[in-house]
DRENDO-1510 file (C-alpha; in Angstrom, 1 decimal, always signed):
<recs>
REC; n; res; u; v; w
REC; 1; UNK; -45.0; +16.3; -12.7 .
REC; 2; UNK; -43.5; +14.0; -14.5 .
REC; 3; UNK; -39.5; +13.4; -13.9 .
REC; 4; UNK; -38.7; +14.0; -18.0 .
REC; 5; UNK; -38.5; +18.0; -18.5 .
REC; 6; UNK; -37.0; +18.0; -21.8 .
REC; 7; UNK; -38.4; +18.8; -25.4 .
REC; 8; UNK; -39.3; +15.9; -27.5 .
REC; 9; UNK; -38.7; +17.7; -30.6 .
REC; 10; UNK; -35.0; +18.1; -28.8 .
REC; 11; UNK; -34.6; +14.8; -28.0 .
REC; 12; UNK; -35.5; +13.1; -31.4 .
REC; 13; UNK; -34.0; +15.5; -33.1 .
REC; 14; UNK; -30.5; +14.7; -31.3 .
REC; 15; UNK; -30.2; +17.9; -29.2 .
REC; 16; UNK; -30.3; +16.6; -26.1 .
REC; 17; UNK; -28.4; +13.0; -24.6 .
REC; 18; UNK; -29.9; +10.3; -25.5 .
REC; 19; UNK; -30.6; +7.3; -23.2 .
REC; 20; UNK; -29.9; +9.5; -20.4 .
REC; 21; UNK; -33.4; +9.1; -18.5 .
REC; 22; UNK; -32.4; +5.1; -17.7 .
REC; 23; UNK; -29.9; +7.2; -14.7 .
REC; 24; UNK; -30.3; +9.3; -11.9 .
REC; 25; UNK; -27.5; +11.9; -10.7 .
REC; 26; UNK; -25.4; +12.0; -7.7 .
REC; 27; UNK; -27.2; +15.3; -6.6 .
REC; 28; UNK; -30.3; +13.7; -7.2 .
REC; 29; UNK; -29.7; +11.0; -4.9 .
REC; 30; UNK; -28.5; +12.8; -2.6 .
REC; 31; UNK; -31.4; +15.2; -2.7 .
REC; 32; UNK; -33.8; +12.7; -2.5 .
REC; 33; UNK; -31.9; +11.1; +0.3 .
REC; 34; UNK; -32.0; +14.0; +2.6 .
REC; 35; UNK; -36.1; +14.5; +2.0 .
REC; 36; UNK; -36.8; +10.8; +2.8 .
REC; 37; UNK; -34.2; +9.9; +5.5 .
REC; 38; UNK; -33.2; +13.2; +7.0 .
REC; 39; UNK; -35.1; +15.2; +9.8 .
REC; 40; UNK; -37.5; +15.4; +12.4 .
REC; 41; UNK; -38.9; +12.4; +13.5 .
REC; 42; UNK; -37.0; +10.2; +11.2 .
REC; 43; UNK; -34.0; +7.4; +11.3 .
REC; 44; UNK; -31.7; +10.5; +10.7 .
REC; 45; UNK; -32.1; +13.6; +12.9 .
REC; 46; UNK; -29.4; +15.6; +11.2 .
REC; 47; UNK; -26.7; +15.5; +9.3 .
REC; 48; UNK; -24.2; +18.0; +6.7 .
REC; 49; UNK; -24.3; +17.5; +2.9 .
REC; 50; UNK; -21.1; +17.1; +3.1 .
REC; 51; UNK; -21.3; +13.6; +4.6 .
REC; 52; UNK; -24.2; +12.5; +2.6 .
REC; 53; UNK; -22.4; +13.1; +0.0 .
REC; 54; UNK; -18.9; +11.5; +1.4 .
REC; 55; UNK; -21.0; +8.0; +1.7 .
REC; 56; UNK; -22.8; +8.4; -2.1 .
REC; 57; UNK; -19.5; +8.7; -3.3 .
REC; 58; UNK; -18.4; +5.7; -1.4 .
REC; 59; UNK; -22.2; +3.8; -2.5 .
REC; 60; UNK; -21.2; +4.2; -6.0 .
REC; 61; UNK; -17.4; +3.2; -5.8 .
REC; 62; UNK; -18.5; -0.2; -4.0 .
REC; 63; UNK; -21.8; -0.8; -6.5 .
REC; 64; UNK; -19.8; +0.2; -9.2 .
REC; 65; UNK; -17.5; -3.0; -8.7 .
REC; 66; UNK; -20.6; -5.7; -8.6 .
REC; 67; UNK; -23.9; -4.5; -9.0 .
REC; 68; UNK; -23.8; -1.5; -11.6 .
REC; 69; UNK; -22.9; -1.6; -15.6 .
REC; 70; UNK; -19.8; -0.2; -14.8 .
REC; 71; UNK; -18.1; -1.9; -17.4 .
REC; 72; UNK; -16.2; +0.4; -19.7 .
REC; 73; UNK; -14.6; +0.2; -23.3 .
REC; 74; UNK; -11.8; +2.5; -25.2 .
REC; 75; UNK; -10.4; +1.6; -29.0 .
REC; 76; UNK; -6.9; +2.3; -29.4 .
REC; 77; UNK; -4.2; +1.5; -32.2 .
REC; 78; UNK; -1.1; +0.0; -30.8 .
REC; 79; UNK; +1.8; +2.5; -31.4 .
REC; 80; UNK; +5.2; +1.0; -32.8 .
REC; 81; UNK; +6.3; +1.5; -29.0 .
REC; 82; UNK; +3.9; -1.1; -28.3 .
REC; 83; UNK; +2.6; +1.1; -25.5 .
REC; 84; UNK; -0.8; +2.1; -24.5 .
REC; 85; UNK; -1.4; +4.3; -21.5 .
REC; 86; UNK; -4.6; +2.6; -19.1 .
REC; 87; UNK; -7.7; +5.1; -18.9 .
REC; 88; UNK; -8.1; +8.0; -16.7 .
REC; 89; UNK; -10.4; +6.1; -15.0 .
REC; 90; UNK; -9.0; +2.7; -14.7 .
REC; 91; UNK; -9.7; +0.2; -11.8 .
REC; 92; UNK; -9.2; -3.4; -13.4 .
REC; 93; UNK; -9.9; -4.5; -16.5 .
REC; 94; UNK; -12.3; -7.6; -17.9 .
REC; 95; UNK; -10.9; -8.4; -21.6 .
REC; 96; UNK; -8.7; -7.0; -24.1 .
REC; 97; UNK; -8.9; -8.4; -27.2 .
REC; 98; UNK; -8.0; -6.8; -31.4 .
REC; 99; UNK; -10.0; -6.5; -34.2 .
REC; 100; UNK; -9.6; -7.7; -37.8 .
REC; 101; UNK; -10.7; -6.5; -40.9 .
REC; 102; UNK; -13.8; -8.7; -40.5 .
REC; 103; UNK; -14.4; -6.9; -37.7 .
REC; 104; UNK; -13.9; -9.9; -35.2 .
REC; 105; UNK; -12.5; -10.0; -31.6 .
REC; 106; UNK; -9.5; -11.8; -30.9 .
REC; 107; UNK; -8.7; -12.3; -26.9 .
REC; 108; UNK; -5.6; -11.4; -26.2 .
REC; 109; UNK; -4.3; -13.1; -22.7 .
REC; 110; UNK; -2.3; -11.6; -20.1 .
REC; 111; UNK; +1.4; -12.8; -19.5 .
REC; 112; UNK; +1.5; -13.9; -16.1 .
REC; 113; UNK; +4.5; -15.5; -16.0 .
REC; 114; UNK; +6.8; -13.1; -16.8 .
REC; 115; UNK; +6.5; -9.2; -16.4 .
REC; 116; UNK; +7.5; -7.1; -19.5 .
REC; 117; UNK; +9.0; -3.9; -18.1 .
REC; 118; UNK; +10.0; -4.6; -14.9 .
REC; 119; UNK; +11.9; -2.1; -12.7 .
REC; 120; UNK; +15.7; -1.7; -13.9 .
REC; 121; UNK; +18.2; +0.0; -11.5 .
REC; 122; UNK; +22.1; +0.8; -13.3 .
REC; 123; UNK; +24.4; -1.5; -11.6 .
REC; 124; UNK; +28.1; -1.4; -11.3 .
REC; 125; UNK; +30.7; -4.5; -12.3 .
REC; 126; UNK; +30.4; -6.2; -9.1 .
REC; 127; UNK; +26.3; -6.3; -9.7 .
REC; 128; UNK; +25.8; -3.7; -6.3 .
REC; 129; UNK; +23.0; -1.0; -7.7 .
REC; 130; UNK; +24.9; +2.4; -8.7 .
REC; 131; UNK; +24.1; +4.9; -6.1 .
REC; 132; UNK; +27.7; +7.0; -6.7 .
REC; 133; UNK; +30.2; +7.1; -4.1 .
REC; 134; UNK; +30.2; +7.1; -0.6 .
REC; 135; UNK; +30.9; +9.4; +1.7 .
REC; 136; UNK; +31.4; +9.4; +5.3 .
REC; 137; UNK; +29.9; +12.2; +7.6 .
REC; 138; UNK; +31.1; +14.3; +10.2 .
REC; 139; UNK; +32.1; +13.6; +13.7 .
REC; 140; UNK; +32.7; +15.2; +16.9 .
REC; 141; UNK; +33.0; +14.1; +20.8 .
REC; 142; UNK; +31.4; +14.5; +23.0 .
REC; 143; UNK; +31.8; +14.2; +27.0 .
REC; 144; UNK; +28.9; +11.9; +29.0 .
REC; 145; UNK; +29.1; +13.3; +32.4 .
REC; 146; UNK; +29.7; +10.4; +35.0 .
REC; 147; UNK; +27.5; +9.5; +37.7 .
REC; 148; UNK; +27.6; +8.0; +40.9 .
REC; 149; UNK; +25.2; +6.5; +43.8 .
REC; 150; UNK; +25.1; +4.6; +47.1 .
REC; 151; UNK; +27.8; +6.9; +49.6 .
REC; 152; UNK; +29.3; +4.9; +51.5 .
REC; 153; UNK; +28.5; +5.9; +54.9 .
REC; 154; UNK; +31.5; +7.9; +57.1 .
REC; 155; UNK; +33.4; +5.7; +59.8 .
REC; 156; UNK; +34.9; +6.7; +63.2 .
REC; 157; UNK; +39.0; +7.7; +63.4 .
REC; 158; UNK; +40.8; +4.8; +64.4 .
REC; 159; UNK; +44.1; +5.1; +63.9 .
REC; 160; UNK; +46.6; +2.1; +64.2 .
REC; 161; UNK; +48.9; +2.1; +67.2 .
REC; 162; UNK; +51.4; -0.5; +68.7 .
REC; 163; UNK; +51.7; -1.3; +72.5 .
REC; 164; UNK; +55.1; -1.0; +73.7 .
REC; 165; UNK; +55.1; -1.4; +77.5 .
REC; 166; UNK; +52.8; +0.6; +79.3 .
REC; 167; UNK; +52.5; +3.4; +76.7 .
REC; 168; UNK; +51.0; +3.5; +73.1 .
REC; 169; UNK; +53.4; +4.4; +70.0 .
REC; 170; UNK; +51.1; +5.7; +67.2 .
REC; 171; UNK; +53.3; +4.0; +63.8 .
REC; 172; UNK; +52.6; +6.8; +61.7 .
REC; 173; UNK; +52.7; +9.6; +64.1 .
REC; 174; UNK; +53.9; +13.5; +64.1 .
REC; 175; UNK; +55.8; +15.4; +67.3 .
REC; 176; UNK; +52.9; +17.4; +68.8 .
REC; 177; UNK; +52.1; +18.7; +72.8 .
REC; 178; UNK; +52.6; +15.9; +75.1 .
REC; 179; UNK; +54.4; +13.9; +73.0 .
REC; 180; UNK; +53.4; +12.2; +69.6 .
REC; 181; UNK; +50.2; +11.9; +68.1 .
REC; 182; UNK; +48.8; +10.1; +64.7 .
REC; 183; UNK; +49.7; +12.2; +61.7 .
REC; 184; UNK; +45.9; +12.5; +59.9 .
REC; 185; UNK; +47.6; +14.0; +56.8 .
REC; 186; UNK; +48.9; +10.6; +56.2 .
REC; 187; UNK; +46.1; +8.0; +54.9 .
REC; 188; UNK; +48.0; +4.8; +56.7 .
REC; 189; UNK; +46.4; +6.3; +59.7 .
REC; 190; UNK; +42.7; +6.1; +58.8 .
REC; 191; UNK; +40.6; +3.0; +58.4 .
REC; 192; UNK; +38.8; +4.8; +55.6 .
REC; 193; UNK; +41.1; +4.0; +52.5 .
REC; 194; UNK; +40.5; +6.9; +50.5 .
REC; 195; UNK; +40.2; +10.1; +53.3 .
REC; 196; UNK; +40.9; +13.9; +53.4 .
REC; 197; UNK; +43.5; +15.4; +56.0 .
REC; 198; UNK; +40.6; +16.3; +58.3 .
REC; 199; UNK; +39.9; +12.6; +58.4 .
REC; 200; UNK; +36.5; +12.8; +56.2 .
REC; 201; UNK; +35.9; +10.5; +53.4 .
REC; 202; UNK; +37.3; +12.3; +50.1 .
REC; 203; UNK; +33.7; +12.7; +48.1 .
REC; 204; UNK; +35.6; +13.4; +44.8 .
REC; 205; UNK; +37.2; +10.1; +44.6 .
REC; 206; UNK; +35.1; +7.2; +43.0 .
REC; 207; UNK; +36.7; +4.9; +45.6 .
REC; 208; UNK; +34.4; +6.0; +48.1 .
REC; 209; UNK; +31.7; +5.3; +46.0 .
REC; 210; UNK; +29.7; +2.1; +45.4 .
REC; 211; UNK; +28.9; +2.8; +42.2 .
REC; 212; UNK; +31.2; +5.0; +40.0 .
REC; 213; UNK; +31.0; +5.7; +36.1 .
REC; 214; UNK; +34.1; +7.8; +35.1 .
REC; 215; UNK; +33.5; +10.2; +32.3 .
REC; 216; UNK; +34.4; +9.8; +29.0 .
REC; 217; UNK; +34.8; +11.0; +25.2 .
REC; 218; UNK; +32.1; +9.9; +22.7 .
REC; 219; UNK; +31.9; +10.0; +19.2 .
REC; 220; UNK; +28.7; +11.4; +17.6 .
REC; 221; UNK; +27.5; +11.5; +13.9 .
REC; 222; UNK; +26.6; +15.2; +12.9 .
REC; 223; UNK; +25.5; +14.7; +9.2 .
REC; 224; UNK; +25.6; +10.6; +8.4 .
REC; 225; UNK; +27.9; +8.7; +6.2 .
REC; 226; UNK; +26.0; +8.7; +2.9 .
REC; 227; UNK; +25.6; +8.0; -1.2 .
REC; 228; UNK; +25.8; +10.6; -3.7 .
REC; 229; UNK; +22.6; +9.6; -5.6 .
REC; 230; UNK; +19.4; +7.2; -5.3 .
REC; 231; UNK; +19.4; +4.3; -7.8 .
REC; 232; UNK; +19.4; +5.7; -11.6 .
REC; 233; UNK; +16.1; +3.6; -13.5 .
REC; 234; UNK; +17.6; +3.0; -16.8 .
REC; 235; UNK; +15.6; +1.0; -19.5 .
REC; 236; UNK; +14.4; -2.9; -19.0 .
REC; 237; UNK; +16.2; -4.9; -20.7 .
REC; 238; UNK; +13.2; -7.8; -20.7 .
REC; 239; UNK; +11.0; -5.3; -22.7 .
REC; 240; UNK; +14.1; -4.1; -25.1 .
REC; 241; UNK; +14.2; -8.2; -26.1 .
REC; 242; UNK; +10.1; -8.1; -26.0 .
REC; 243; UNK; +9.7; -5.2; -28.1 .
REC; 244; UNK; +12.2; -6.8; -31.2 .
REC; 245; UNK; +10.7; -10.2; -31.0 .
REC; 246; UNK; +7.3; -11.8; -32.3 .
REC; 247; UNK; +5.9; -14.0; -29.0 .
REC; 248; UNK; +3.2; -15.4; -30.4 .
REC; 249; UNK; +4.4; -16.7; -34.5 .
REC; 250; UNK; +8.6; -16.7; -33.7 .
REC; 251; UNK; +10.8; -19.6; -33.3 .
REC; 252; UNK; +13.2; -17.5; -31.6 .
REC; 253; UNK; +13.2; -19.1; -28.4 .
REC; 254; UNK; +16.2; -18.8; -26.2 .
REC; 255; UNK; +16.8; -22.4; -25.9 .
REC; 256; UNK; +19.7; -25.0; -27.0 .
REC; 257; UNK; +19.2; -26.4; -30.6 .
REC; 258; UNK; +20.3; -29.6; -28.6 .
REC; 259; UNK; +18.3; -29.5; -25.8 .
REC; 260; UNK; +15.9; -32.4; -27.4 .
REC; 261; UNK; +13.6; -32.9; -23.8 .
REC; 262; UNK; +12.9; -29.2; -24.2 .
REC; 263; UNK; +11.8; -29.7; -27.7 .
REC; 264; UNK; +9.7; -32.8; -27.1 .
REC; 265; UNK; +7.8; -31.5; -24.2 .
REC; 266; UNK; +6.6; -28.1; -26.4 .
REC; 267; UNK; +3.4; -29.6; -26.6 .
REC; 268; UNK; +3.9; -32.0; -29.6 .
REC; 269; UNK; +4.4; -35.0; -27.2 .
REC; 270; UNK; +1.6; -34.6; -24.6 .
REC; 271; UNK; -0.7; -32.6; -26.5 .
REC; 272; UNK; -0.9; -28.4; -26.2 .
REC; 273; UNK; -2.0; -27.0; -22.6 .
REC; 274; UNK; -4.8; -24.7; -23.4 .
REC; 275; UNK; -4.0; -22.3; -20.7 .
REC; 276; UNK; -0.8; -21.8; -23.6 .
REC; 277; UNK; -3.1; -22.1; -26.5 .
REC; 278; UNK; -2.6; -18.6; -27.7 .
REC; 279; UNK; -1.7; -17.1; -31.1 .
REC; 280; UNK; -3.2; -13.6; -30.1 .
REC; 281; UNK; -0.1; -12.1; -29.1 .
REC; 282; UNK; -0.2; -11.2; -25.1 .
REC; 283; UNK; +0.2; -7.9; -22.8 .
REC; 284; UNK; +1.1; -7.3; -19.2 .
REC; 285; UNK; +0.1; -4.1; -17.6 .
REC; 286; UNK; +2.4; -1.7; -15.3 .
REC; 287; UNK; +0.8; -1.1; -12.8 .
REC; 288; UNK; +3.8; +1.7; -11.7 .
REC; 289; UNK; +3.9; +3.9; -15.3 .
REC; 290; UNK; +0.1; +2.7; -15.6 .
REC; 291; UNK; +0.9; +1.4; -19.3 .
REC; 292; UNK; +0.1; -1.5; -20.8 .
REC; 293; UNK; +2.7; -3.8; -22.9 .
REC; 294; UNK; +1.6; -5.4; -25.9 .
REC; 295; UNK; +3.5; -8.0; -28.3 .
REC; 296; UNK; +4.9; -7.2; -31.4 .
REC; 297; UNK; +2.9; -9.1; -33.8 .
REC; 298; UNK; -0.1; -6.7; -32.2 .
REC; 299; UNK; +1.7; -3.5; -33.5 .
REC; 300; UNK; -0.5; -1.4; -35.7 .
REC; 301; UNK; -3.7; -3.6; -34.8 .
REC; 302; UNK; -6.7; -1.9; -33.2 .
REC; 303; UNK; -7.3; -2.7; -29.8 .
REC; 304; UNK; -10.3; -2.6; -27.6 .
REC; 305; UNK; -10.0; -2.4; -23.5 .
REC; 306; UNK; -12.7; -3.4; -21.5 .
REC; 307; UNK; -12.4; -2.4; -18.1 .
REC; 308; UNK; -13.8; -1.7; -14.7 .
REC; 309; UNK; -14.5; +1.9; -13.1 .
REC; 310; UNK; -15.3; +3.5; -10.2 .
REC; 311; UNK; -17.8; +5.6; -11.5 .
REC; 312; UNK; -16.6; +9.2; -9.8 .
REC; 313; UNK; -13.6; +9.6; -12.1 .
REC; 314; UNK; -15.6; +12.9; -13.4 .
REC; 315; UNK; -18.8; +14.3; -12.7 .
REC; 316; UNK; -21.1; +12.9; -15.8 .
REC; 317; UNK; -20.2; +9.5; -14.5 .
REC; 318; UNK; -21.6; +10.2; -11.1 .
REC; 319; UNK; -25.3; +8.4; -12.2 .
REC; 320; UNK; -26.7; +6.1; -10.9 .
REC; 321; UNK; -29.3; +3.8; -12.9 .
REC; 322; UNK; -32.8; +3.7; -11.6 .
REC; 323; UNK; -33.1; +0.1; -10.9 .
REC; 324; UNK; -30.1; +0.4; -8.3 .
REC; 325; UNK; -31.4; +3.7; -6.6 .
REC; 326; UNK; -33.6; +1.7; -3.8 .
REC; 327; UNK; -30.0; +0.1; -3.3 .
REC; 328; UNK; -28.4; +3.6; -2.9 .
REC; 329; UNK; -30.3; +4.8; -0.4 .
REC; 330; UNK; -30.2; +1.7; +1.8 .
REC; 331; UNK; -26.1; +1.9; +1.3 .
REC; 332; UNK; -25.8; +5.6; +2.7 .
REC; 333; UNK; -28.7; +5.3; +5.3 .
REC; 334; UNK; -26.4; +1.5; +6.6 .
REC; 335; UNK; -23.2; +4.1; +6.0 .
REC; 336; UNK; -24.7; +6.6; +8.3 .
REC; 337; UNK; -25.9; +4.9; +10.5 .
REC; 338; UNK; -22.8; +2.4; +11.0 .
REC; 339; UNK; -20.6; +5.1; +11.5 .
REC; 340; UNK; -22.3; +7.0; +14.3 .
REC; 341; UNK; -21.6; +6.8; +18.0 .
REC; 342; UNK; -24.3; +5.9; +20.5 .
REC; 343; UNK; -26.4; +4.3; +17.4 .
REC; 344; UNK; -28.8; +1.1; +18.5 .
REC; 345; UNK; -27.0; -1.8; +16.8 .
REC; 346; UNK; -30.3; -3.6; +15.6 .
REC; 347; UNK; -31.4; -0.1; +14.0 .
REC; 348; UNK; -27.8; -0.5; +12.2 .
REC; 349; UNK; -28.3; -4.3; +11.4 .
REC; 350; UNK; -31.7; -4.3; +10.1 .
REC; 351; UNK; -30.7; -1.4; +7.7 .
REC; 352; UNK; -27.7; -3.5; +6.8 .
REC; 353; UNK; -30.0; -6.3; +6.0 .
REC; 354; UNK; -32.0; -4.1; +4.1 .
REC; 355; UNK; -28.9; -2.8; +2.1 .
REC; 356; UNK; -27.9; -6.6; +1.2 .
REC; 357; UNK; -31.7; -7.4; +0.3 .
REC; 358; UNK; -31.7; -3.8; -2.5 .
REC; 359; UNK; -28.2; -4.5; -3.6 .
REC; 360; UNK; -29.4; -8.6; -4.6 .
REC; 361; UNK; -32.5; -7.0; -6.2 .
REC; 362; UNK; -30.5; -4.6; -7.8 .
REC; 363; UNK; -28.2; -7.1; -9.6 .
REC; 364; UNK; -30.9; -9.2; -10.7 .
REC; 365; UNK; -32.7; -6.4; -12.1 .
REC; 366; UNK; -29.8; -4.9; -13.9 .
REC; 367; UNK; -28.5; -8.6; -15.0 .
REC; 368; UNK; -31.0; -8.0; -18.0 .
REC; 369; UNK; -32.0; -11.7; -18.3 .
REC; 370; UNK; -34.7; -11.9; -20.5 .
REC; 371; UNK; -37.1; -14.9; -21.7 .
REC; 372; UNK; -36.3; -15.4; -25.1 .
REC; 373; UNK; -32.8; -15.4; -24.6 .
REC; 374; UNK; -32.9; -18.1; -21.9 .
REC; 375; UNK; -35.3; -20.4; -24.0 .
REC; 376; UNK; -32.6; -20.0; -27.0 .
REC; 377; UNK; -29.9; -21.4; -24.9 .
REC; 378; UNK; -32.0; -24.1; -23.0 .
REC; 379; UNK; -32.8; -25.3; -26.5 .
REC; 380; UNK; -29.4; -26.5; -26.9 .
REC; 381; UNK; -29.5; -28.2; -23.7 .
REC; 382; UNK; -31.4; -31.1; -25.3 .
REC; 383; UNK; -28.9; -32.2; -28.0 .
REC; 384; UNK; -27.2; -35.6; -27.2 .
REC; 385; UNK; -23.2; -35.6; -26.8 .
REC; 386; UNK; -21.5; -38.4; -27.8 .
REC; 387; UNK; -19.1; -39.5; -25.8 .
</recs>
């Protein structure tokens, strides 16, 4: 059974998509992979369709960058605002050019020296970014409990005394039975400096502890300090100036007219620098806003944007050229085996080599090198060039 299941009459009559036979859909890639690689006594015994689809889409993305013919084109007219939106599936540009009335392309340079539309915040008079009024947050007081450690061991009661003759006279005494006795309520009668009336150490007195940190009040933030609003984005002055100038043909240069050093080094003195040789204008891509900024001399011109896509933006784009079909199968198999636990690393290494070989073959096939074209090019190499 043939792979083409359409009608030749409808195809040549314009009722079917032309040129689609050179591609295979990602759905067919997934189905074919399950038939060839998944099952009993095969390299992958069991796997869900969702896992295969994930690795298939990742394969399309990776191969689209340097293997597939994924360079797309978009023709637009530069409006008076000098702004164009990036294509919906844009990844990176390859070339941007404008078309003249004769249909010839003129390459537009990218302005890398100076951004055309940088992010600009509104500022105060002192140069700081405007974020509104400062509001001090609410605060409260919290009592931090003290702690203690290393309790000093209790000591024996030893009231001081003074011997006078044969008797004992207590320095700090009270009248008691049989004469004077030491006053236990007087701390001076105790070796332990801070004691209770009964002579035991006072546990509530910090002096009786080896480590003691008194409790204290500390300030705790409830809401925190804040400013009124986030920075306000305003129109870029750089872009405003760029819109009103013609960088390719204008002599309006912000340089002092008496600056002879600048004027004599603008190309007249030592010759033009090829990297700055440009009369076609320039563009700058703002990745933050997703827009392309053009010079004012390109207003109203038709530009062609050639760019690279990852090939998975829409369902219609998820196709694989048949020259790279085998590379897709090898990529999916290697990706699955490489992410599975307990897989023999020798098998993973083998499929990695097979994937590299398949991708290399796909690049050669898709390069579309024709012998007649190479021959025509090489004929010009036999010319003598005088130095």
